[in-house]
Residue, then its C-alpha position, 0 to 999 in steps of 0.5 A: m739482043t733486044q734494045i729497049h726504047v724509051a718513049h718520049h712524050e711531049h708535055r702539052v699545056p692544056a688550053e685553059h692554062r695557056l696565054l699567048g703560048l705560055d703556061r699561066r701557072s708559071f706567072p705567079p712565081a715569075l711575078f714574085v721574082v720580078a717584084v723582089f728584084v724591083v724592091l731590092t734594086i729600086f725601092v731599098p736604095r731610095v729608102n736608104a738615100a732618104i734616111g738621113w745619117d745621124d751619128p754626130v761626134v761629141a766633144g772629146e771623142q776620138l776614132a781609132i785608126t789602128d791600135t796605136i793611132v787615133f784622131t779627133p773628128a770635128t765636133g758635130w760631124d757625122v761618123e759614116a764609118g769607123f770605130r770610136a777609141n775605147d769602144q767595147g771590142r777595141r776595133s780600129g780601121d778606116a774612118t769616114i766622117a762628113g760635115k759642112g758638105v765635106t767628106f773626110q777619110v782616113s785609111p791606114d796601111t803598112f808602109d816603110g817609106t817617107p810621107g812623100e813616097l806614100l803620096d806618090q804611091v797613093e796617086k799611082v794606085t788610085s789612078r790605076t785601080e780606083d779612079p783613072t781621073f785622080r791626079v794630084d796637082g799643085d805644090r806640096t806642103t809640109l804638115t806637122t801634127t800637134a804631137g809632132e808627126t810630120g807629113v805632106a799634103q797636096p791638092y788633087s782633082s778627080v771626076t768625082g770631086d776635088g780636094v786635098v790628100a795628105a800622107f803621114v808615116i807613123s811607126g811603120t804605118g802609112v796614114k792616108i787622109t783625103a778631104y773633098g767637097p764643093p769648093a765653097q764647102m771646102t773653104a768653109a771647112v778648112d779649119d776643121i780639116q786642119s784641126m782633124i789632121a793635126s789631131i792625129r797621134t799615137v797612143d798606148g796599145n788597144n786605143s787606150 
């Protein structure tokens, strides 16, 4: 039986197309890939950082945490994430607002324990999955919203900053609140922080 042999020809780049042993014709595509990488990893983040966030809260606006839980952000603070109550689409979820050098975040999740147990869980989960340096420290205080919901709050420390964390359990929904920023800014914003926490309340379905 005759065996078929396939000849292998080594492709050699012509001398006029070589530079340091490389095919100069491959340079433009390679340089294009490098340019795209530089733009996406360096210039775009710098442009985003240079653009100021401007979505201020106006008087009377509320953010929807769930279909039935809302809170009133401080007027003039900027909404960085979240959904205004009664917006078209009637969406809800985590909310982040910022003002006076302080960041204020609210996150809901299903929970059937007490506010104290939720705070314990927040510390355990955050320190194990998000920030190993997260530690609550100091005395817990009881908070009561204007609507009569009772929760707890406690100072916390982290490598990313210090602040306060609060927890409420409302009709089977755990609500975690964190506020953090430099000490001087936290002190200046304490009234706004307390007012926003106190504004948490339930409403009829669909953020009405």
